N, CA, C, O and the ligand as a Tripos MOL2 file, in Angstrom:
@<TRIPOS>MOLECULE
protein
  245   243    62     0     0
PROTEIN
NO_CHARGES

@<TRIPOS>ATOM
      1 N           0.8390   -1.1700   -0.0870 N.3       1 MET1
      2 CA          0.0070   -0.0190    0.0690 C.3       1 MET1
      3 C           0.9520    1.2220    0.0270 C.2       1 MET1
      4 O           1.9430    1.3280    0.7500 O.2       1 MET1
      5 N           0.5690    2.1050   -0.8420 N.am      2 ALA2
      6 CA          1.3610    3.3150   -0.9600 C.3       2 ALA2
      7 C           0.8690    4.4530   -0.1510 C.2       2 ALA2
      8 O          -0.1830    4.9960   -0.4870 O.2       2 ALA2
      9 N           1.5120    4.8540    0.8580 N.am      3 THR3
     10 CA          1.1110    6.1240    1.5790 C.3       3 THR3
     11 C           1.5490    7.3330    0.9970 C.2       3 THR3
     12 O           2.7380    7.5210    0.7410 O.2       3 THR3
     13 N           0.6530    8.1760    0.7680 N.am      4 GLN4
     14 CA          0.9780    9.4320    0.0730 C.3       4 GLN4
     15 C           1.7190   10.3170    1.1390 C.2       4 GLN4
     16 O           1.1390   10.5920    2.1890 O.2       4 GLN4
     17 N           2.8270   10.7090    0.9180 N.am      5 LYS5
     18 CA          3.4120   11.6060    1.8770 C.3       5 LYS5
     19 C           3.2430   13.0350    1.3000 C.2       5 LYS5
     20 O           3.5030   13.2930    0.1250 O.2       5 LYS5
     21 N           2.7740   13.9870    2.2300 N.am      6 LEU6
     22 CA          2.4180   15.2780    1.7590 C.3       6 LEU6
     23 C           3.7940   16.1860    2.2430 C.2       6 LEU6
     24 O           3.8140   16.8400    3.2860 O.2       6 LEU6
     25 N           4.7870   16.1060    1.4070 N.am      7 VAL7
     26 CA          5.9290   16.8810    1.8130 C.3       7 VAL7
     27 C           5.9710   18.0700    0.8880 C.2       7 VAL7
     28 O           5.7310   18.0360   -0.3190 O.2       7 VAL7
     29 N           6.3350   19.2200    1.6660 N.am      8 VAL8
     30 CA          6.1870   20.5780    1.0800 C.3       8 VAL8
     31 C           7.5820   21.1420    1.4420 C.2       8 VAL8
     32 O           8.2390   20.6510    2.3600 O.2       8 VAL8
     33 N           8.0410   22.2420    0.6570 N.am      9 GLN9
     34 CA          9.2480   22.8310    0.9930 C.3       9 GLN9
     35 C           8.9830   24.2790    1.3570 C.2       9 GLN9
     36 O           8.1940   24.9290    0.6720 O.2       9 GLN9
     37 N           9.5550   24.7790    2.3210 N.am     10 CYS10
     38 CA          9.3960   26.2160    2.8000 C.3      10 CYS10
     39 C          10.1000   27.0430    1.7080 C.2      10 CYS10
     40 O          11.1950   26.7460    1.2300 O.2      10 CYS10
     41 N           9.3680   28.0970    1.3690 N.am     11 LYS11
     42 CA          9.9200   29.0280    0.4420 C.3      11 LYS11
     43 C          10.8360   29.9880    0.9180 C.2      11 LYS11
     44 O          11.4570   30.7180    0.1460 O.2      11 LYS11
     45 N          10.9670   30.0330    2.2410 N.am     12 VAL12
     46 CA         11.7990   31.0090    2.8860 C.3      12 VAL12
     47 C          13.2520   30.3740    3.2390 C.2      12 VAL12
     48 O          14.2940   30.9380    2.9070 O.2      12 VAL12
     49 N          13.2140   29.1700    3.9290 N.am     13 CYS13
     50 CA         14.5480   28.6610    4.1540 C.3      13 CYS13
     51 C          14.8540   27.2950    3.4250 C.2      13 CYS13
     52 O          15.9550   26.7500    3.4960 O.2      13 CYS13
     53 N          13.8930   26.8410    2.7900 N.am     14 GLY14
     54 CA         14.1210   25.6890    1.9540 C.3      14 GLY14
     55 C          13.8700   24.3420    2.7230 C.2      14 GLY14
     56 O          14.0220   23.2860    2.1100 O.2      14 GLY14
     57 N          13.5110   24.3380    3.9790 N.am     15 THR15
     58 CA         13.2830   23.1870    4.7740 C.3      15 THR15
     59 C          12.2220   22.3220    4.1930 C.2      15 THR15
     60 O          11.1500   22.8600    3.9160 O.2      15 THR15
     61 N          12.3870   21.0250    3.9690 N.am     16 GLU16
     62 CA         11.1740   20.2540    3.5810 C.3      16 GLU16
     63 C          10.5270   19.7110    4.7890 C.2      16 GLU16
     64 O          11.1990   19.1960    5.6830 O.2      16 GLU16
     65 N           9.2140   19.8130    4.8450 N.am     17 PHE17
     66 CA          8.4420   19.2760    6.0340 C.3      17 PHE17
     67 C           7.1040   18.5910    5.5480 C.2      17 PHE17
     68 O           6.4820   18.9330    4.5420 O.2      17 PHE17
     69 N           6.7780   17.6340    6.3600 N.am     18 GLU18
     70 CA          5.6830   16.6450    6.0030 C.3      18 GLU18
     71 C           4.4310   17.4010    6.7130 C.2      18 GLU18
     72 O           4.4580   17.9390    7.8200 O.2      18 GLU18
     73 N           3.3590   17.3200    5.8500 N.am     19 LEU19
     74 CA          2.0630   17.8070    6.5270 C.3      19 LEU19
     75 C           1.2340   16.5340    6.9780 C.2      19 LEU19
     76 O           1.3280   15.4220    6.4590 O.2      19 LEU19
     77 N           0.4730   16.8560    7.9480 N.am     20 PRO20
     78 CA         -0.4440   15.5540    8.4710 C.3      20 PRO20
     79 C          -1.1940   15.0320    7.2380 C.2      20 PRO20
     80 O          -1.6020   15.7720    6.3420 O.2      20 PRO20
     81 N          -1.3510   13.6270    7.2630 N.am     21 GLU21
     82 CA         -2.0290   13.0250    6.1720 C.3      21 GLU21
     83 C          -3.5290   13.6170    6.0350 C.2      21 GLU21
     84 O          -4.1020   13.5970    4.9460 O.2      21 GLU21
     85 N          -4.0820   14.1020    7.1070 N.am     22 ASP22
     86 CA         -5.5420   14.5290    6.9660 C.3      22 ASP22
     87 C          -5.5030   16.0770    6.9350 C.2      22 ASP22
     88 O          -6.4680   16.7050    7.3710 O.2      22 ASP22
     89 N          -4.5220   16.6480    6.4800 N.am     23 VAL23
     90 CA         -4.6140   18.1120    6.3300 C.3      23 VAL23
     91 C          -5.6490   18.5900    5.3110 C.2      23 VAL23
     92 O          -5.8260   18.0190    4.2350 O.2      23 VAL23
     93 N          -6.2770   19.6000    5.6870 N.am     24 MET24
     94 CA         -7.4110   20.1510    4.9110 C.3      24 MET24
     95 C          -7.0090   21.2750    4.0270 C.2      24 MET24
     96 O          -6.0690   22.0060    4.3370 O.2      24 MET24
     97 N          -7.6650   21.4260    2.9800 N.am     25 ASP25
     98 CA         -7.4310   22.5030    2.1080 C.3      25 ASP25
     99 C          -7.7680   23.8180    2.9040 C.2      25 ASP25
    100 O          -8.8050   23.9460    3.5550 O.2      25 ASP25
    101 N          -6.7940   24.7800    2.7920 N.am     26 GLY26
    102 CA         -7.0020   26.0550    3.4980 C.3      26 GLY26
    103 C          -6.4590   26.1660    4.8000 C.2      26 GLY26
    104 O          -6.4980   27.2300    5.4190 O.2      26 GLY26
    105 N          -5.8660   24.9500    5.3310 N.am     27 GLU27
    106 CA         -5.2710   25.0050    6.6760 C.3      27 GLU27
    107 C          -4.0610   25.7700    6.7420 C.2      27 GLU27
    108 O          -3.4010   25.8770    5.7090 O.2      27 GLU27
    109 N          -3.6660   26.3210    7.8010 N.am     28 ILE28
    110 CA         -2.3530   27.0790    8.0960 C.3      28 ILE28
    111 C          -1.2700   26.0730    8.4210 C.2      28 ILE28
    112 O          -1.4440   25.2970    9.3600 O.2      28 ILE28
    113 N          -0.2080   26.0430    7.7290 N.am     29 ALA29
    114 CA          0.8540   25.1460    8.1710 C.3      29 ALA29
    115 C           2.1310   26.0970    8.2760 C.2      29 ALA29
    116 O           2.3950   26.9740    7.4550 O.2      29 ALA29
    117 N           2.8820   25.7930    9.4080 N.am     30 SER30
    118 CA          4.0270   26.6490    9.5660 C.3      30 SER30
    119 C           5.3570   25.7890    9.5640 C.2      30 SER30
    120 O           5.4330   24.6640   10.0570 O.2      30 SER30
    121 N           6.3790   26.4530    8.9570 N.am     31 CYS31
    122 CA          7.6670   25.8280    8.7420 C.3      31 CYS31
    123 C           8.2400   25.5100   10.1620 C.2      31 CYS31
    124 O           8.3100   26.3880   11.0220 O.2      31 CYS31
    125 N           8.6380   24.2510   10.3720 N.am     32 PRO32
    126 CA          9.3080   23.9900   11.7520 C.3      32 PRO32
    127 C          10.6010   24.5850   11.9560 C.2      32 PRO32
    128 O          11.0670   24.6600   13.0930 O.2      32 PRO32
    129 N          11.2410   25.0300   10.9120 N.am     33 THR33
    130 CA         12.5410   25.6480   11.2120 C.3      33 THR33
    131 C          12.5510   27.1450   11.3320 C.2      33 THR33
    132 O          13.1250   27.7000   12.2690 O.2      33 THR33
    133 N          11.8670   27.8520   10.3120 N.am     34 CYS34
    134 CA         11.8100   29.3120   10.5060 C.3      34 CYS34
    135 C          10.4030   29.8410   10.8410 C.2      34 CYS34
    136 O          10.2340   31.0480   11.0120 O.2      34 CYS34
    137 N           9.5060   29.0590   10.9270 N.am     35 GLY35
    138 CA          8.1690   29.5350   11.4180 C.3      35 GLY35
    139 C           7.3590   30.2600   10.2860 C.2      35 GLY35
    140 O           6.2920   30.7740   10.6230 O.2      35 GLY35
    141 N           7.7040   30.3390    9.1600 N.am     36 ALA36
    142 CA          6.9900   30.9580    8.1190 C.3      36 ALA36
    143 C           5.5940   30.2870    8.0220 C.2      36 ALA36
    144 O           5.4910   29.0670    8.1470 O.2      36 ALA36
    145 N           4.6010   31.0270    7.8150 N.am     37 ARG37
    146 CA          3.2830   30.4280    7.7670 C.3      37 ARG37
    147 C           2.6830   30.3170    6.3350 C.2      37 ARG37
    148 O           2.9100   31.2470    5.5620 O.2      37 ARG37
    149 N           1.9790   29.3210    5.9390 N.am     38 TYR38
    150 CA          1.4200   29.0720    4.5420 C.3      38 TYR38
    151 C           0.0460   28.5670    4.7920 C.2      38 TYR38
    152 O          -0.3500   28.0720    5.8480 O.2      38 TYR38
    153 N          -0.6180   28.7420    3.7280 N.am     39 ILE39
    154 CA         -1.9220   28.2810    3.5790 C.3      39 ILE39
    155 C          -1.8610   27.0350    2.6820 C.2      39 ILE39
    156 O          -1.3720   27.0940    1.5530 O.2      39 ILE39
    157 N          -2.3610   25.9180    3.2000 N.am     40 VAL40
    158 CA         -2.2310   24.6130    2.5120 C.3      40 VAL40
    159 C          -3.2520   24.6680    1.3600 C.2      40 VAL40
    160 O          -4.4020   25.0320    1.6050 O.2      40 VAL40
    161 N          -2.8730   24.3150    0.0940 N.am     41 ARG41
    162 CA         -3.7680   24.1660   -1.0800 C.3      41 ARG41
    163 C          -3.7860   22.7440   -1.6240 C.2      41 ARG41
    164 O          -2.7700   22.2840   -2.1460 O.2      41 ARG41
    165 N          -4.8230   22.0830   -1.5260 N.am     42 LEU42
    166 CA         -4.7980   20.6330   -2.0030 C.3      42 LEU42
    167 C          -5.5630   20.7420   -3.3570 C.2      42 LEU42
    168 O          -6.7140   21.1740   -3.4240 O.2      42 LEU42
    169 N          -4.8390   20.3190   -4.4300 N.am     43 LYS43
    170 CA         -5.4270   20.2990   -5.7530 C.3      43 LYS43
    171 C          -5.0760   19.0180   -6.4180 C.2      43 LYS43
    172 O          -3.9130   18.6870   -6.6520 O.2      43 LYS43
    173 N          -6.2020   18.2540   -6.7360 N.am     44 GLY44
    174 CA         -5.9700   17.1070   -7.4680 C.3      44 GLY44
    175 C          -4.9100   16.1950   -6.9660 C.2      44 GLY44
    176 O          -4.1210   15.6800   -7.7590 O.2      44 GLY44
    177 N          -4.8520   15.9710   -5.6940 N.am     45 GLY45
    178 CA         -3.8820   15.0960   -5.0220 C.3      45 GLY45
    179 C          -2.6770   15.6400   -4.7200 C.2      45 GLY45
    180 O          -1.9610   15.0290   -3.9260 O.2      45 GLY45
    181 N          -2.2570   16.7920   -5.2500 N.am     46 SER46
    182 CA         -1.0720   17.4330   -4.9510 C.3      46 SER46
    183 C          -1.2020   18.5560   -3.9420 C.2      46 SER46
    184 O          -2.2660   19.1420   -3.7450 O.2      46 SER46
    185 N          -0.1010   18.8200   -3.3290 N.am     47 VAL47
    186 CA         -0.2140   19.9130   -2.2270 C.3      47 VAL47
    187 C           0.8030   21.1110   -2.6090 C.2      47 VAL47
    188 O           1.9630   20.9180   -2.9740 O.2      47 VAL47
    189 N           0.2380   22.2810   -2.4800 N.am     48 THR48
    190 CA          1.0830   23.4730   -2.6490 C.3      48 THR48
    191 C           0.8670   24.3650   -1.5250 C.2      48 THR48
    192 O          -0.1430   24.2900   -0.8260 O.2      48 THR48
    193 N           1.8230   25.2330   -1.3300 N.am     49 LEU49
    194 CA          1.7610   26.2730   -0.2770 C.3      49 LEU49
    195 C           1.5910   27.6170   -0.7530 C.2      49 LEU49
    196 O           2.2850   28.0380   -1.6790 O.2      49 LEU49
    197 N           0.6220   28.3980   -0.1250 N.am     50 GLU50
    198 CA          0.3080   29.6720   -0.6470 C.3      50 GLU50
    199 C           0.8080   30.5530    0.4580 C.2      50 GLU50
    200 O           0.6920   30.1650    1.6200 O.2      50 GLU50
    201 N           1.3590   31.7150    0.1800 N.am     51 GLU51
    202 CA          1.8720   32.5960    1.1850 C.3      51 GLU51
    203 C           0.6500   33.1000    2.0740 C.2      51 GLU51
    204 O          -0.4000   33.4860    1.5600 O.2      51 GLU51
    205 N           0.8650   33.0660    3.4370 N.am     52 PHE52
    206 CA         -0.1480   33.5570    4.3610 C.3      52 PHE52
    207 C          -0.0180   35.0200    4.4840 C.2      52 PHE52
    208 O           1.0220   35.4830    4.9510 O.2      52 PHE52
    209 N          -0.9440   35.7610    4.1220 N.am     53 LYS53
    210 CA         -0.8750   37.1660    4.1430 C.3      53 LYS53
    211 C          -1.8870   37.8380    5.0700 C.2      53 LYS53
    212 O          -2.0750   39.0540    5.0740 O.2      53 LYS53
    213 N          -2.5130   36.9840    5.8380 N.am     54 GLY54
    214 CA         -3.4990   37.4600    6.8780 C.3      54 GLY54
    215 C          -2.7320   38.2180    7.9460 C.2      54 GLY54
    216 O          -1.5080   38.1310    8.0500 O.2      54 GLY54
    217 N          -3.4900   38.9620    8.7340 N.am     55 ASP55
    218 CA         -3.0170   39.5540    9.9670 C.3      55 ASP55
    219 C          -2.7080   38.6170   11.0650 C.2      55 ASP55
    220 O          -3.5860   37.9450   11.6050 O.2      55 ASP55
    221 N          -1.4700   38.5720   11.3940 N.am     56 VAL56
    222 CA         -1.0380   37.6930   12.4600 C.3      56 VAL56
    223 C          -0.4480   38.5630   13.5800 C.2      56 VAL56
    224 O           0.5010   39.3070   13.3320 O.2      56 VAL56
    225 N          -0.9400   38.4920   14.6970 N.am     57 GLU57
    226 CA         -0.6360   39.5080   15.7130 C.3      57 GLU57
    227 C           0.7180   39.1030   16.3130 C.2      57 GLU57
    228 O           1.4790   39.9700   16.7430 O.2      57 GLU57
    229 N           1.0280   37.8060   16.3480 N.am     58 ASP58
    230 CA          2.2120   37.3560   16.9920 C.3      58 ASP58
    231 C           3.3540   37.1290   16.0210 C.2      58 ASP58
    232 O           4.3670   36.4970   16.3230 O.2      58 ASP58
    233 N           3.1290   37.6900   14.8180 N.am     59 TYR59
    234 CA          4.2490   37.4520   13.7360 C.3      59 TYR59
    235 C           5.3010   38.5550   14.0440 C.2      59 TYR59
    236 O           5.0710   39.5300   14.7600 O.2      59 TYR59
    237 N           6.4540   38.2970   13.4370 N.am     60 GLY60
    238 CA          7.4700   39.3070   13.5920 C.3      60 GLY60
    239 C           8.7250   38.8390   14.4880 C.2      60 GLY60
    240 O           9.5170   39.6390   14.9870 O.2      60 GLY60
    241 N           8.7920   37.6460   14.6070 N.am     61 GLU61
    242 CA         10.0220   37.2060   15.4990 C.3      61 GLU61
    243 C          11.1730   37.0570   14.6580 C.2      61 GLU61
    244 O          12.2520   36.7180   15.1430 O.2      61 GLU61
    245 ZN         11.2540   27.7880    6.6970 Zn       62 ZN62
@<TRIPOS>BOND
     1     1     2 1
     2     2     3 1
     3     3     4 2
     4     3     5 am
     5     5     6 1
     6     6     7 1
     7     7     8 2
     8     7     9 am
     9     9    10 1
    10    10    11 1
    11    11    12 2
    12    11    13 am
    13    13    14 1
    14    14    15 1
    15    15    16 2
    16    15    17 am
    17    17    18 1
    18    18    19 1
    19    19    20 2
    20    19    21 am
    21    21    22 1
    22    22    23 1
    23    23    24 2
    24    23    25 am
    25    25    26 1
    26    26    27 1
    27    27    28 2
    28    27    29 am
    29    29    30 1
    30    30    31 1
    31    31    32 2
    32    31    33 am
    33    33    34 1
    34    34    35 1
    35    35    36 2
    36    35    37 am
    37    37    38 1
    38    38    39 1
    39    39    40 2
    40    39    41 am
    41    41    42 1
    42    42    43 1
    43    43    44 2
    44    43    45 am
    45    45    46 1
    46    46    47 1
    47    47    48 2
    48    47    49 am
    49    49    50 1
    50    50    51 1
    51    51    52 2
    52    51    53 am
    53    53    54 1
    54    54    55 1
    55    55    56 2
    56    55    57 am
    57    57    58 1
    58    58    59 1
    59    59    60 2
    60    59    61 am
    61    61    62 1
    62    62    63 1
    63    63    64 2
    64    63    65 am
    65    65    66 1
    66    66    67 1
    67    67    68 2
    68    67    69 am
    69    69    70 1
    70    70    71 1
    71    71    72 2
    72    71    73 am
    73    73    74 1
    74    74    75 1
    75    75    76 2
    76    75    77 am
    77    77    78 1
    78    78    79 1
    79    79    80 2
    80    79    81 am
    81    81    82 1
    82    82    83 1
    83    83    84 2
    84    83    85 am
    85    85    86 1
    86    86    87 1
    87    87    88 2
    88    87    89 am
    89    89    90 1
    90    90    91 1
    91    91    92 2
    92    91    93 am
    93    93    94 1
    94    94    95 1
    95    95    96 2
    96    95    97 am
    97    97    98 1
    98    98    99 1
    99    99   100 2
   100    99   101 am
   101   101   102 1
   102   102   103 1
   103   103   104 2
   104   103   105 am
   105   105   106 1
   106   106   107 1
   107   107   108 2
   108   107   109 am
   109   109   110 1
   110   110   111 1
   111   111   112 2
   112   111   113 am
   113   113   114 1
   114   114   115 1
   115   115   116 2
   116   115   117 am
   117   117   118 1
   118   118   119 1
   119   119   120 2
   120   119   121 am
   121   121   122 1
   122   122   123 1
   123   123   124 2
   124   123   125 am
   125   125   126 1
   126   126   127 1
   127   127   128 2
   128   127   129 am
   129   129   130 1
   130   130   131 1
   131   131   132 2
   132   131   133 am
   133   133   134 1
   134   134   135 1
   135   135   136 2
   136   135   137 am
   137   137   138 1
   138   138   139 1
   139   139   140 2
   140   139   141 am
   141   141   142 1
   142   142   143 1
   143   143   144 2
   144   143   145 am
   145   145   146 1
   146   146   147 1
   147   147   148 2
   148   147   149 am
   149   149   150 1
   150   150   151 1
   151   151   152 2
   152   151   153 am
   153   153   154 1
   154   154   155 1
   155   155   156 2
   156   155   157 am
   157   157   158 1
   158   158   159 1
   159   159   160 2
   160   159   161 am
   161   161   162 1
   162   162   163 1
   163   163   164 2
   164   163   165 am
   165   165   166 1
   166   166   167 1
   167   167   168 2
   168   167   169 am
   169   169   170 1
   170   170   171 1
   171   171   172 2
   172   171   173 am
   173   173   174 1
   174   174   175 1
   175   175   176 2
   176   175   177 am
   177   177   178 1
   178   178   179 1
   179   179   180 2
   180   179   181 am
   181   181   182 1
   182   182   183 1
   183   183   184 2
   184   183   185 am
   185   185   186 1
   186   186   187 1
   187   187   188 2
   188   187   189 am
   189   189   190 1
   190   190   191 1
   191   191   192 2
   192   191   193 am
   193   193   194 1
   194   194   195 1
   195   195   196 2
   196   195   197 am
   197   197   198 1
   198   198   199 1
   199   199   200 2
   200   199   201 am
   201   201   202 1
   202   202   203 1
   203   203   204 2
   204   203   205 am
   205   205   206 1
   206   206   207 1
   207   207   208 2
   208   207   209 am
   209   209   210 1
   210   210   211 1
   211   211   212 2
   212   211   213 am
   213   213   214 1
   214   214   215 1
   215   215   216 2
   216   215   217 am
   217   217   218 1
   218   218   219 1
   219   219   220 2
   220   219   221 am
   221   221   222 1
   222   222   223 1
   223   223   224 2
   224   223   225 am
   225   225   226 1
   226   226   227 1
   227   227   228 2
   228   227   229 am
   229   229   230 1
   230   230   231 1
   231   231   232 2
   232   231   233 am
   233   233   234 1
   234   234   235 1
   235   235   236 2
   236   235   237 am
   237   237   238 1
   238   238   239 1
   239   239   240 2
   240   239   241 am
   241   241   242 1
   242   242   243 1
   243   243   244 2
@<TRIPOS>SUBSTRUCTURE
     1 MET1         2 RESIDUE 1 A MET
     2 ALA2         6 RESIDUE 1 A ALA
     3 THR3        10 RESIDUE 1 A THR
     4 GLN4        14 RESIDUE 1 A GLN
     5 LYS5        18 RESIDUE 1 A LYS
     6 LEU6        22 RESIDUE 1 A LEU
     7 VAL7        26 RESIDUE 1 A VAL
     8 VAL8        30 RESIDUE 1 A VAL
     9 GLN9        34 RESIDUE 1 A GLN
    10 CYS10       38 RESIDUE 1 A CYS
    11 LYS11       42 RESIDUE 1 A LYS
    12 VAL12       46 RESIDUE 1 A VAL
    13 CYS13       50 RESIDUE 1 A CYS
    14 GLY14       54 RESIDUE 1 A GLY
    15 THR15       58 RESIDUE 1 A THR
    16 GLU16       62 RESIDUE 1 A GLU
    17 PHE17       66 RESIDUE 1 A PHE
    18 GLU18       70 RESIDUE 1 A GLU
    19 LEU19       74 RESIDUE 1 A LEU
    20 PRO20       78 RESIDUE 1 A PRO
    21 GLU21       82 RESIDUE 1 A GLU
    22 ASP22       86 RESIDUE 1 A ASP
    23 VAL23       90 RESIDUE 1 A VAL
    24 MET24       94 RESIDUE 1 A MET
    25 ASP25       98 RESIDUE 1 A ASP
    26 GLY26      102 RESIDUE 1 A GLY
    27 GLU27      106 RESIDUE 1 A GLU
    28 ILE28      110 RESIDUE 1 A ILE
    29 ALA29      114 RESIDUE 1 A ALA
    30 SER30      118 RESIDUE 1 A SER
    31 CYS31      122 RESIDUE 1 A CYS
    32 PRO32      126 RESIDUE 1 A PRO
    33 THR33      130 RESIDUE 1 A THR
    34 CYS34      134 RESIDUE 1 A CYS
    35 GLY35      138 RESIDUE 1 A GLY
    36 ALA36      142 RESIDUE 1 A ALA
    37 ARG37      146 RESIDUE 1 A ARG
    38 TYR38      150 RESIDUE 1 A TYR
    39 ILE39      154 RESIDUE 1 A ILE
    40 VAL40      158 RESIDUE 1 A VAL
    41 ARG41      162 RESIDUE 1 A ARG
    42 LEU42      166 RESIDUE 1 A LEU
    43 LYS43      170 RESIDUE 1 A LYS
    44 GLY44      174 RESIDUE 1 A GLY
    45 GLY45      178 RESIDUE 1 A GLY
    46 SER46      182 RESIDUE 1 A SER
    47 VAL47      186 RESIDUE 1 A VAL
    48 THR48      190 RESIDUE 1 A THR
    49 LEU49      194 RESIDUE 1 A LEU
    50 GLU50      198 RESIDUE 1 A GLU
    51 GLU51      202 RESIDUE 1 A GLU
    52 PHE52      206 RESIDUE 1 A PHE
    53 LYS53      210 RESIDUE 1 A LYS
    54 GLY54      214 RESIDUE 1 A GLY
    55 ASP55      218 RESIDUE 1 A ASP
    56 VAL56      222 RESIDUE 1 A VAL
    57 GLU57      226 RESIDUE 1 A GLU
    58 ASP58      230 RESIDUE 1 A ASP
    59 TYR59      234 RESIDUE 1 A TYR
    60 GLY60      238 RESIDUE 1 A GLY
    61 GLU61      242 RESIDUE 1 A GLU
    62 ZN62       245 GROUP 0 **** ****
């Protein structure tokens, strides 16, 4: 059985990290290394990251 791994790459620091198997389209994911936040987009079985541009009060570290 082939388990699909949802591996994405941070656009800021290049770290590859895995998303939960049950991740939902539109969920926020953050890079474990630099903390950059992304919106997860699931399209046709592939996953992409969209830059998170919402207001985040605790952003700025
Ligand atoms: Zn990163």
